[in-house]
C-alpha angles and dihedrals in degrees: 000000000000127000124220112267111276133160130209106213101142136008096258091059087089132053129241087253090053090054091048089056094044094049090050091050089047091056091051094045092048092049090052090050092050091048092049091241113160111238117168113160093151099063111152092015120122128210119203113209112200118189127190089155125053117257145188109164095031095053097041094045095048096039097045091041094053093048091048089053090055099257134114134240136223113198120205134176129184087254094063101031138054095239110146092341117077091356129050116251089240092058092047089052092051092052102039093046090055091058102039138044101221136018130206117191128191108188147133116261119040088223090069094059091043091053090049093048093049089061099037125106092202135052117285122207126202107231090179138321132180088263106039145021104186099162090056093052090048087056092045093051093046089050090051092048092045090054098041112017111034124101129210090273094058092254113153120217104208091182088070088078094061114103095008124132128230117192113210112197119184139016122020089231140135092296092052091048091052094046088055092052090049092050092051092049100040102036107249130116130244120212104209122203118171133154118262109278095025099074125139115261106223090204092057090045087055097229124170094210145344100255096102099059143043126203122226127190090199114062091204091059091047089059095048109116094357123152091206133022118198140168144165138216115298092234117042125199111288094030099074092122088066094053099112094042090050094050089058095044095046099046093113093046099073110125105238139179087259091059092049090048092062092048118084114295091249095041116142127222121219136182126176092218160248090100131196109209110217093026116064093359137022118241093239089059101046091041093038132103095266094055118104097172095125093051087046091053094048092047090063086076096047098048091045091053089054090046094050092047091051095046092050103034106019123223116345119215 
């Protein structure tokens, strides 16, 4: 089997129905993994992992996931390849996509991955760019559904997302942009609270309208009544020179027990990691009973296995 060529460069590249299918496949693939059931539909398929930004979870989740699915992995960094240096990105895409079946890129500007994809003969996955982090939000949403909308037979109820509230506290970064795309597509609302000067740009996020989010100057009010509270580091990769200025600007945007207390009683806390306790989140929140960050981190691997299967083989069953 071979699926039609599709790329996954930002969250809105797929439909709500596509996500319903992928989350259901994720539940099945994860159950097989937990039961030590061998499942290798990607034998003889090769995944190229290209990193311009350092990685822990992205590399481990894609590499382990591809091996578990029976495939193999080629790992490249800008230090040991010609990508964007002595060779145009378009030429690298033409060559790498003739030798592999799937490409994951973790880079800086979204335009780089779009240029690569436009010249690739195989599916390209966004492992992170400055603008978007779609695989992480896939994992976050699956974790939410797994905790709140999955029955004893691993059936996912996508309708459980509609009308829910996600509080985003912190930087208007790639994670915030992707949460906004997910809300617009899947019917929930994001409460955005960012310091002045670090707001989300709706044009960069690629939103059609403003009906899926509300902006709050006070992060505590953003969390009030939320089903999920989530954040990220104050200084993302590539912005290290701004670290001290950001520490001062973000001082009020640390997720605290007080913020979790005004959210719904069964609200979850998420963080895409790595986390800095005492900066963007207090230790008693990330290590507390409402935190699902470790499930969230593990689920990166499971949703990406479902995504790779779908991009290469199409829908199964």
